[in-house]
LUMNUDO-285838 format. One line per 10 residues: for each residue x, y, z of C-alpha. Coordinates in steps of 0.2 Angstrom, whole numbers, plus 5000, padded with zeros to 4 digits. Layout:
N
X:Y:Z ~ ... .
END
This chain:
747
5170:4841:4905 ~ 5156:4829:4912 ~ 5143:4843:4910 ~ 5145:4845:4891 ~ 5136:4829:4887 ~ 5122:4834:4899 ~ 5120:4851:4891 ~ 5120:4844:4874 ~ 5104:4835:4878 ~ 5095:4850:4884 .
5085:4861:4872 ~ 5082:4880:4874 ~ 5065:4883:4881 ~ 5055:4899:4884 ~ 5055:4895:4903 ~ 5040:4896:4914 ~ 5040:4888:4932 ~ 5029:4874:4936 ~ 5014:4881:4944 ~ 4998:4872:4947 .
4987:4886:4940 ~ 4991:4904:4936 ~ 5007:4910:4929 ~ 5014:4927:4923 ~ 5014:4928:4904 ~ 5032:4928:4897 ~ 5036:4943:4886 ~ 5039:4930:4873 ~ 5020:4931:4871 ~ 5019:4950:4874 .
5024:4964:4861 ~ 5027:4982:4863 ~ 5014:4993:4855 ~ 5021:5004:4841 ~ 5024:5022:4847 ~ 5022:5018:4865 ~ 5033:5025:4880 ~ 5038:5007:4884 ~ 5044:5004:4866 ~ 5054:5020:4866 .
5063:5015:4882 ~ 5066:4998:4876 ~ 5073:5004:4859 ~ 5084:5017:4869 ~ 5091:5002:4879 ~ 5094:4992:4863 ~ 5104:5007:4857 ~ 5114:5007:4873 ~ 5118:4989:4871 ~ 5123:4991:4853 .
5135:5005:4858 ~ 5146:4992:4868 ~ 5157:4979:4860 ~ 5159:4961:4865 ~ 5178:4964:4867 ~ 5174:4978:4880 ~ 5163:4966:4889 ~ 5176:4953:4889 ~ 5190:4964:4894 ~ 5191:4960:4913 .
5188:4942:4910 ~ 5202:4941:4897 ~ 5214:4951:4909 ~ 5210:4939:4923 ~ 5213:4924:4912 ~ 5230:4931:4905 ~ 5223:4932:4887 ~ 5224:4946:4874 ~ 5211:4960:4876 ~ 5210:4962:4857 .
5214:4981:4859 ~ 5198:4984:4867 ~ 5195:5000:4878 ~ 5190:4994:4895 ~ 5174:5000:4903 ~ 5174:5012:4918 ~ 5171:5014:4936 ~ 5163:4998:4943 ~ 5169:4989:4928 ~ 5186:4997:4927 .
5201:4984:4928 ~ 5206:4991:4945 ~ 5189:4991:4954 ~ 5188:4980:4969 ~ 5175:4969:4961 ~ 5170:4968:4943 ~ 5162:4957:4930 ~ 5144:4959:4935 ~ 5139:4970:4920 ~ 5143:4957:4907 .
5130:4945:4915 ~ 5117:4959:4915 ~ 5121:4963:4897 ~ 5119:4945:4892 ~ 5102:4944:4900 ~ 5097:4961:4892 ~ 5103:4956:4874 ~ 5096:4939:4875 ~ 5079:4944:4880 ~ 5079:4959:4868 .
5083:4946:4854 ~ 5066:4938:4858 ~ 5056:4954:4859 ~ 5064:4961:4843 ~ 5059:4945:4834 ~ 5042:4948:4840 ~ 5042:4965:4832 ~ 5050:4958:4816 ~ 5065:4968:4818 ~ 5077:4954:4813 .
5092:4966:4809 ~ 5094:4972:4827 ~ 5089:4955:4834 ~ 5102:4946:4824 ~ 5115:4959:4829 ~ 5112:4957:4847 ~ 5112:4938:4845 ~ 5128:4939:4836 ~ 5135:4949:4851 ~ 5129:4936:4863 .
5137:4922:4854 ~ 5154:4932:4853 ~ 5153:4935:4872 ~ 5149:4917:4876 ~ 5163:4911:4864 ~ 5175:4923:4873 ~ 5170:4917:4890 ~ 5173:4899:4884 ~ 5190:4903:4879 ~ 5193:4911:4896 .
5186:4896:4906 ~ 5197:4884:4896 ~ 5212:4895:4900 ~ 5207:4896:4919 ~ 5206:4877:4918 ~ 5225:4876:4915 ~ 5230:4884:4932 ~ 5215:4885:4944 ~ 5213:4872:4958 ~ 5197:4865:4951 .
5190:4866:4933 ~ 5176:4877:4928 ~ 5181:4894:4935 ~ 5175:4909:4926 ~ 5175:4926:4933 ~ 5183:4944:4930 ~ 5192:4943:4947 ~ 5205:4931:4953 ~ 5200:4916:4963 ~ 5209:4924:4978 .
5194:4934:4980 ~ 5184:4918:4985 ~ 5198:4913:4996 ~ 5197:4930:5005 ~ 5178:4928:5007 ~ 5180:4910:5014 ~ 5193:4916:5027 ~ 5182:4931:5031 ~ 5196:4943:5026 ~ 5192:4961:5025 .
5205:4974:5020 ~ 5196:4990:5016 ~ 5184:4984:5003 ~ 5169:4972:5003 ~ 5174:4959:4990 ~ 5158:4952:4983 ~ 5164:4939:4970 ~ 5148:4928:4972 ~ 5137:4944:4968 ~ 5146:4946:4951 .
5147:4927:4947 ~ 5128:4926:4950 ~ 5125:4939:4937 ~ 5135:4930:4925 ~ 5127:4914:4928 ~ 5110:4921:4926 ~ 5116:4930:4910 ~ 5122:4914:4903 ~ 5106:4905:4907 ~ 5097:4918:4898 .
5108:4917:4883 ~ 5104:4898:4882 ~ 5085:4900:4885 ~ 5082:4915:4874 ~ 5096:4916:4862 ~ 5097:4897:4860 ~ 5116:4896:4864 ~ 5120:4879:4870 ~ 5138:4883:4875 ~ 5131:4896:4888 .
5123:4882:4897 ~ 5139:4872:4897 ~ 5149:4886:4904 ~ 5136:4888:4918 ~ 5136:4870:4922 ~ 5155:4870:4923 ~ 5155:4885:4935 ~ 5142:4876:4946 ~ 5154:4861:4946 ~ 5168:4873:4952 .
5158:4880:4966 ~ 5153:4863:4972 ~ 5171:4858:4973 ~ 5175:4874:4983 ~ 5161:4872:4995 ~ 5164:4854:4998 ~ 5179:4858:5009 ~ 5169:4871:5020 ~ 5160:4867:5035 ~ 5142:4873:5037 .
5148:4885:5050 ~ 5161:4892:5038 ~ 5148:4894:5024 ~ 5135:4902:5036 ~ 5148:4915:5042 ~ 5154:4918:5024 ~ 5136:4923:5018 ~ 5130:4931:5033 ~ 5123:4948:5027 ~ 5119:4956:5044 .
5129:4972:5048 ~ 5124:4971:5066 ~ 5120:4956:5077 ~ 5120:4964:5094 ~ 5137:4958:5098 ~ 5145:4975:5101 ~ 5157:4974:5086 ~ 5158:4974:5067 ~ 5153:4958:5059 ~ 5160:4953:5042 .
5148:4956:5028 ~ 5147:4949:5011 ~ 5134:4951:4997 ~ 5131:4935:4987 ~ 5117:4941:4975 ~ 5103:4929:4970 ~ 5114:4913:4971 ~ 5100:4903:4979 ~ 5087:4908:4966 ~ 5100:4906:4951 .
5105:4889:4956 ~ 5087:4883:4959 ~ 5083:4890:4942 ~ 5097:4880:4934 ~ 5091:4864:4944 ~ 5074:4867:4935 ~ 5081:4870:4918 ~ 5090:4853:4919 ~ 5074:4845:4923 ~ 5078:4843:4941 .
5089:4828:4937 ~ 5105:4836:4945 ~ 5103:4834:4964 ~ 5120:4841:4966 ~ 5114:4858:4959 ~ 5100:4858:4971 ~ 5111:4854:4986 ~ 5123:4868:4981 ~ 5108:4880:4980 ~ 5103:4876:4998 .
5120:4881:5004 ~ 5114:4899:5001 ~ 5098:4896:5010 ~ 5102:4904:5027 ~ 5092:4898:5042 ~ 5092:4915:5052 ~ 5084:4924:5037 ~ 5072:4910:5032 ~ 5066:4908:5050 ~ 5064:4927:5052 .
5052:4927:5037 ~ 5042:4912:5041 ~ 5040:4918:5059 ~ 5035:4935:5053 ~ 5047:4944:5064 ~ 5054:4959:5054 ~ 5072:4962:5061 ~ 5079:4969:5044 ~ 5082:4986:5052 ~ 5089:4979:5069 .
5102:4969:5058 ~ 5105:4984:5047 ~ 5102:4973:5032 ~ 5107:4977:5014 ~ 5090:4980:5006 ~ 5093:4972:4989 ~ 5103:4957:4996 ~ 5089:4952:5006 ~ 5076:4955:4993 ~ 5084:4943:4981 .
5085:4930:4995 ~ 5066:4932:4996 ~ 5066:4928:4978 ~ 5076:4912:4982 ~ 5063:4907:4994 ~ 5049:4909:4982 ~ 5059:4899:4969 ~ 5061:4885:4982 ~ 5043:4885:4984 ~ 5040:4883:4966 .
5053:4868:4965 ~ 5047:4859:4981 ~ 5030:4865:4985 ~ 5035:4869:5003 ~ 5021:4881:5009 ~ 5032:4888:5023 ~ 5043:4896:5010 ~ 5029:4905:5002 ~ 5022:4910:5018 ~ 5039:4918:5022 .
5039:4928:5006 ~ 5021:4934:5009 ~ 5026:4940:5026 ~ 5041:4949:5018 ~ 5031:4958:5005 ~ 5019:4963:5018 ~ 5033:4971:5028 ~ 5038:4980:5012 ~ 5021:4987:5010 ~ 5017:4991:5028 .
5034:4998:5034 ~ 5048:5000:5021 ~ 5041:5007:5005 ~ 5045:5025:5001 ~ 5031:5035:4991 ~ 5038:5028:4975 ~ 5036:5011:4982 ~ 5055:5009:4981 ~ 5065:5004:4996 ~ 5082:5007:5004 .
5091:5021:5013 ~ 5101:5025:5028 ~ 5101:5012:5042 ~ 5098:5016:5061 ~ 5117:5013:5065 ~ 5133:5023:5065 ~ 5147:5017:5053 ~ 5153:5004:5048 ~ 5135:4997:5050 ~ 5129:5012:5040 .
5136:5020:5025 ~ 5121:5031:5021 ~ 5111:5021:5008 ~ 5105:5004:5002 ~ 5100:4998:5019 ~ 5085:4994:5029 ~ 5079:5005:5045 ~ 5066:4999:5057 ~ 5048:4998:5050 ~ 5040:5015:5047 .
5056:5024:5051 ~ 5058:5036:5036 ~ 5061:5054:5042 ~ 5080:5051:5042 ~ 5080:5046:5024 ~ 5074:5063:5019 ~ 5092:5069:5021 ~ 5101:5053:5014 ~ 5102:5043:4998 ~ 5087:5032:4996 .
5077:5022:4983 ~ 5090:5011:4975 ~ 5084:5007:4957 ~ 5089:4989:4958 ~ 5077:4987:4973 ~ 5062:4993:4962 ~ 5066:4981:4948 ~ 5068:4966:4960 ~ 5052:4971:4970 ~ 5042:4971:4954 .
5049:4955:4949 ~ 5045:4947:4966 ~ 5027:4955:4966 ~ 5023:4948:4949 ~ 5029:4930:4954 ~ 5020:4931:4971 ~ 5004:4937:4963 ~ 5004:4922:4952 ~ 5004:4911:4968 ~ 4992:4921:4978 .
4981:4932:4967 ~ 4984:4946:4980 ~ 4979:4962:4970 ~ 4988:4973:4982 ~ 5005:4966:4975 ~ 4999:4973:4958 ~ 4993:4989:4965 ~ 5011:4992:4972 ~ 5019:4986:4956 ~ 5009:4999:4946 .
5014:5014:4957 ~ 5032:5007:4958 ~ 5033:5005:4939 ~ 5025:5022:4935 ~ 5036:5032:4947 ~ 5052:5023:4950 ~ 5056:5012:4935 ~ 5049:5024:4922 ~ 5061:5037:4930 ~ 5077:5027:4930 .
5081:5030:4912 ~ 5086:5047:4905 ~ 5072:5052:4893 ~ 5084:5065:4885 ~ 5097:5053:4879 ~ 5098:5044:4863 ~ 5106:5029:4872 ~ 5101:5023:4889 ~ 5108:5032:4904 ~ 5103:5025:4921 .
5100:5031:4938 ~ 5107:5024:4954 ~ 5096:5031:4968 ~ 5079:5039:4965 ~ 5079:5050:4981 ~ 5064:5057:4990 ~ 5075:5069:5000 ~ 5072:5088:4999 ~ 5081:5097:4985 ~ 5085:5080:4976 .
5091:5078:4959 ~ 5092:5063:4947 ~ 5110:5060:4942 ~ 5110:5049:4926 ~ 5126:5040:4919 ~ 5130:5026:4907 ~ 5149:5026:4912 ~ 5147:5021:4930 ~ 5142:5003:4927 ~ 5134:5003:4944 .
5123:4989:4950 ~ 5108:4999:4944 ~ 5116:5002:4927 ~ 5116:4983:4925 ~ 5099:4980:4932 ~ 5092:4994:4922 ~ 5100:4987:4906 ~ 5093:4970:4910 ~ 5075:4975:4915 ~ 5072:4988:4901 .
5073:4973:4890 ~ 5057:4966:4899 ~ 5046:4981:4902 ~ 5031:4971:4896 ~ 5033:4958:4910 ~ 5020:4958:4923 ~ 5006:4965:4913 ~ 4996:4949:4909 ~ 4993:4932:4918 ~ 4984:4917:4913 .
4974:4904:4923 ~ 4971:4890:4911 ~ 4961:4899:4897 ~ 4957:4914:4908 ~ 4966:4930:4907 ~ 4971:4943:4920 ~ 4975:4960:4915 ~ 4986:4966:4929 ~ 4993:4982:4922 ~ 4986:4994:4909 .
5002:4999:4899 ~ 5002:4999:4880 ~ 5006:4981:4874 ~ 5000:4967:4863 ~ 4996:4950:4871 ~ 4997:4936:4858 ~ 4992:4919:4865 ~ 4996:4909:4850 ~ 4990:4892:4857 ~ 4973:4899:4862 .
4971:4910:4847 ~ 4968:4925:4857 ~ 4975:4943:4856 ~ 4973:4957:4868 ~ 4979:4974:4864 ~ 4980:4989:4875 ~ 4983:5006:4866 ~ 4977:5020:4878 ~ 4994:5028:4883 ~ 4989:5025:4901 .
4992:5034:4914 ~ 4994:5049:4903 ~ 4976:5046:4898 ~ 4965:5041:4912 ~ 4957:5026:4905 ~ 4962:5009:4897 ~ 4956:5004:4880 ~ 4957:4985:4878 ~ 4953:4975:4862 ~ 4950:4956:4864 .
4950:4946:4848 ~ 4948:4927:4847 ~ 4951:4917:4831 ~ 4937:4905:4836 ~ 4923:4909:4847 ~ 4927:4903:4865 ~ 4922:4906:4882 ~ 4934:4912:4895 ~ 4935:4926:4908 ~ 4945:4942:4907 .
4949:4949:4925 ~ 4952:4967:4926 ~ 4962:4974:4941 ~ 4953:4989:4949 ~ 4966:5000:4958 ~ 4963:5004:4976 ~ 4966:5022:4973 ~ 4952:5023:4960 ~ 4936:5025:4970 ~ 4924:5026:4956 .
4929:5015:4941 ~ 4917:5012:4927 ~ 4919:4998:4914 ~ 4910:4995:4898 ~ 4911:4981:4885 ~ 4906:4986:4867 ~ 4898:5002:4874 ~ 4888:4993:4887 ~ 4892:4996:4906 ~ 4896:4981:4917 .
4896:4979:4936 ~ 4913:4987:4941 ~ 4912:4982:4959 ~ 4929:4973:4962 ~ 4930:4956:4971 ~ 4947:4953:4978 ~ 4953:4968:4967 ~ 4947:4962:4951 ~ 4931:4963:4940 ~ 4928:4947:4931 .
4920:4948:4913 ~ 4915:4930:4908 ~ 4908:4928:4891 ~ 4910:4920:4874 ~ 4923:4931:4865 ~ 4923:4932:4846 ~ 4932:4941:4833 ~ 4933:4958:4842 ~ 4927:4965:4858 ~ 4932:4982:4865 .
4933:4985:4884 ~ 4935:5003:4891 ~ 4940:5005:4909 ~ 4938:5023:4916 ~ 4948:5027:4931 ~ 4944:5040:4944 ~ 4960:5051:4945 ~ 4960:5062:4960 ~ 4972:5071:4971 ~ 4976:5063:4987 .
4990:5063:5000 ~ 4999:5051:5011 ~ 5006:5056:5028 ~ 5024:5051:5032 ~ 5023:5037:5045 ~ 5035:5045:5058 ~ 5033:5064:5054 ~ 5015:5070:5054 ~ 5019:5086:5046 ~ 5025:5079:5029 .
5014:5073:5015 ~ 5017:5065:4998 ~ 5004:5070:4985 ~ 4997:5058:4971 ~ 4986:5060:4956 ~ 4979:5043:4954 ~ 4994:5032:4953 ~ 5006:5046:4949 ~ 5017:5053:4963 ~ 5019:5072:4961 .
5035:5081:4965 ~ 5038:5100:4965 ~ 5050:5105:4952 ~ 5059:5117:4962 ~ 5074:5119:4974 ~ 5065:5126:4989 ~ 5047:5122:4992 ~ 5039:5134:5004 ~ 5030:5126:5019 ~ 5012:5127:5019 .
5002:5136:5033 ~ 4986:5126:5027 ~ 4982:5108:5031 ~ 4986:5095:5018 ~ 4968:5094:5013 ~ 4967:5112:5009 ~ 4984:5112:5001 ~ 4977:5101:4988 ~ 4964:5114:4983 ~ 4978:5126:4979 .
4985:5114:4965 ~ 4978:5120:4949 ~ 4978:5107:4935 ~ 4989:5111:4919 ~ 4977:5109:4904 ~ 4980:5093:4895 ~ 4994:5086:4907 ~ 4995:5077:4923 ~ 5004:5092:4931 ~ 4998:5105:4943 .
5003:5123:4947 ~ 5004:5129:4965 ~ 4992:5144:4965 ~ 5000:5161:4966 ~ 5017:5153:4961 ~ 5026:5146:4946 ~ 5030:5130:4955 ~ 5024:5115:4945 ~ 5020:5098:4952 ~ 5024:5084:4940 .
5029:5065:4939 ~ 5047:5061:4943 ~ 5049:5053:4926 ~ 5044:5070:4918 ~ 5057:5080:4929 ~ 5074:5082:4919 ~ 5090:5076:4926 ~ 5100:5088:4937 ~ 5084:5098:4940 ~ 5080:5100:4959 .
5063:5093:4965 ~ 5054:5090:4982 ~ 5043:5075:4985 ~ 5037:5080:5002 ~ 5027:5095:5007 ~ 5028:5102:5025 ~ 5011:5106:5032 ~ 5004:5108:5049 ~ 5003:5092:5059 ~ 4990:5080:5052 .
4979:5073:5066 ~ 4987:5056:5065 ~ 4989:5053:5084 ~ 4986:5061:5101 ~ 4997:5061:5116 ~ 4990:5051:5131 ~ 5005:5051:5143 ~ 5020:5062:5145 ~ 5036:5060:5156 ~ 5052:5070:5159 .
5069:5063:5158 ~ 5079:5058:5174 ~ 5095:5066:5179 ~ 5105:5051:5175 ~ 5122:5053:5166 ~ 5121:5051:5147 ~ 5130:5035:5147 ~ 5118:5026:5159 ~ 5102:5017:5155 ~ 5085:5026:5158 .
5068:5018:5161 ~ 5049:5024:5160 ~ 5032:5016:5161 ~ 5020:5024:5149 ~ 5002:5022:5145 ~ 4997:5014:5129 ~ 4981:5008:5120 ~ 4979:4989:5119 ~ 4969:4990:5103 ~ 4976:5004:5092 .
4992:5009:5084 ~ 5004:5018:5097 ~ 5019:5029:5095 ~ 5033:5036:5105 ~ 5038:5054:5103 ~ 5055:5059:5111 ~ 5060:5077:5112 ~ 5079:5079:5114 ~ 5089:5093:5121 ~ 5103:5100:5109 .
5118:5088:5107 ~ 5134:5093:5115 ~ 5145:5080:5106 ~ 5147:5074:5088 ~ 5137:5058:5088 ~ 5125:5048:5100 ~ 5119:5031:5097 ~ 5107:5021:5108 ~ 5093:5008:5108 ~ 5075:5009:5113 .
5068:4993:5121 ~ 5053:4986:5129 ~ 5054:4971:5141 ~ 5055:4959:5126 ~ 5067:4966:5113 ~ 5075:4981:5105 ~ 5061:4991:5096 ~ 5072:5005:5088 ~ 5090:5010:5087 ~ 5093:5029:5086 .
5109:5037:5080 ~ 5110:5056:5080 ~ 5124:5068:5074 ~ 5125:5086:5078 ~ 5125:5091:5060 ~ 5109:5081:5057 ~ 5099:5088:5072 ~ 5081:5083:5069 ~ 5068:5097:5065 ~ 5059:5103:5081 .
5071:5092:5091 ~ 5060:5077:5091 ~ 5058:5060:5083 ~ 5042:5049:5082 ~ 5044:5030:5084 ~ 5029:5020:5077 ~ 5027:5005:5089 ~ 5025:4988:5082 ~ 5007:4982:5085 ~ 5013:4966:5094 .
5022:4977:5107 ~ 5006:4985:5114 ~ 4993:4973:5110 ~ 4982:4969:5125 ~ 4993:4981:5136 ~ 4988:4997:5145 ~ 5006:5000:5150 ~ 5023:4998:5141 ~ 5040:4998:5150 ~ 5053:5008:5139 .
5071:5007:5142 ~ 5085:5017:5133 ~ 5102:5010:5133 ~ 5119:5016:5126 ~ 5124:5007:5110 ~ 5139:4996:5113 ~ 5147:4995:5096 ~ 5165:4994:5089 ~ 5172:4996:5106 ~ 5165:5014:5106 .
5155:5020:5122 ~ 5141:5029:5114 ~ 5130:5040:5124 ~ 5112:5043:5125 ~ 5106:5060:5119 ~ 5099:5072:5132 ~ 5080:5069:5133 ~ 5069:5083:5137 ~ 5053:5072:5138 ~ 5046:5056:5132 .
5027:5054:5126 ~ 5016:5040:5121 ~ 5003:5043:5107 ~ 4989:5034:5101 ~ 4982:5034:5083 ~ 4966:5044:5081 ~ 4958:5031:5069 .
END
């Protein structure tokens, strides 16, 4: 094939994107500290990968190509031969094994490193055999997938027959895995296979019009058209193809052109124009998240500032309106089925209360959010991204792997609903099993960044930074956050001047820092304290953090709070957590610290509050505490409902504050029917969609709707309309409304 010669000219590299200044330090230069939590989780993941055989991972590919399966036992559930899509996990495995090969060599564990590399090579050889067999009967050369090419035909024709075929999703994971096998395990054939696959998809898409492609990769479940819209996940195809374009030294414009076919105008414009309609469209959380990654990759390739601006806006949306207390995202959407299936979706900004009774917090999203946070921080130096990274890593990512299993078992959703449990598995081969396997090979990513000779310490997890070219080593060994300080040793082979930047988390109000026992000014500038000096053979830095109990009120329900101890989200390890008669501030005083642990006992009970990673699987827990209403907002206008029938539009004009945050509070009468769905609008746009079921009647019969600032800015009055939702030919009704109130924030 024509790409074989090109691939032969390319050498494996430890790949860093072409940034002008700062960049994340690749884990190629970062080691796990012996006896650390991260190393333990990494090794558990290696054990998991070694428990699988290449023939198992090739099973579905060989079946699809009509080849012998070598007597292998097939994988199960999402990777079973009869699942409606399959093949994604093999890509994740290649990524995890290839990256672990680098890290094991860093730790001089050559036996396991070579064993993983051998498995990578066998899988790549098996995939090559499959691709060569596909070339004998497929329409175009280069096909390689665990599903028949008819799946792509169905996608192109917008066919839906009960299952959402997502062949591009699975193929993208394989392409990324093959590129990792090339870059990190030095397998040249892996790049050849990827190039051949790219050629295949170029041929497929050449025959499609832009309109066909746009329809094929439109991920909006709802578009205001009153009927179900075809939905197809395509993973991170945009980012992956741009990555391939960079690996090939930007010499293959056809690869760039193919990547841009996955750059959707509606999504790009939404981000660049800073108009968060993710909830209105009932978007799939992780699908759009990796599309934001694609936009940032496009910025890295082209320097187009609008793309970076769009990603900055997106991450602000996550921070301000979509992140759960774990800093994870996803849950139920605002719509009835089929635009909602209870999990993995976006709701409108700051609408969380419904998620307390649904699956939420998909683990894939937490991994991808941290990847994007790290990449974007290197472009912006916005320390808030790393503050969120820290909380997400400690509470969501550290809880994804079962600590009680010798080989890794992974979690799909990390729920914050009442009476939640963590359900671990290594037999489901879910998307989160794949991302968990891949990302637990790179747990030391995102800790360090370099700007020329300067070093940014972004996280305080045990690790060893080895900048060989600079002759500088940085070691962290304090077992943070179990301990409330960071101990950092900086060693330079030759005396040299540079600056070490230390992140000061926003939650730590009184941080102190010393170098070799002498205190330094710990007042952060833009989230960091800069220590500029001539560094020699050994210097010791100590950062003491101010761990305190604090709480965060739920944005759309003022009688629910989540409790933190420093960066640690505390959950009550109990099935039923009694409501408090005390305000949240007083409730914190009833939490008595367990000596020597980051745990608290609720006074007068045996209820223990601890971190989510510390709660065993299948053990009930509660994240939110019910308290008397916090003084978040006060009512400034109240109106009663009209006597119109439930299928007719209603309208009110309510007082609002032109300068502050405003809310709507709607109290409903008890439902008579099974389901109601309606939209709440102002004169400009739909502000919220509300779906209500009789079995999910809201506590105290009301919902609170945090209004976007731009809906009330400069206004004293706001016109509100409520209309029945027209969807799927169903004539939904508006729930009976007792009263509607406008509220204004007290601060």
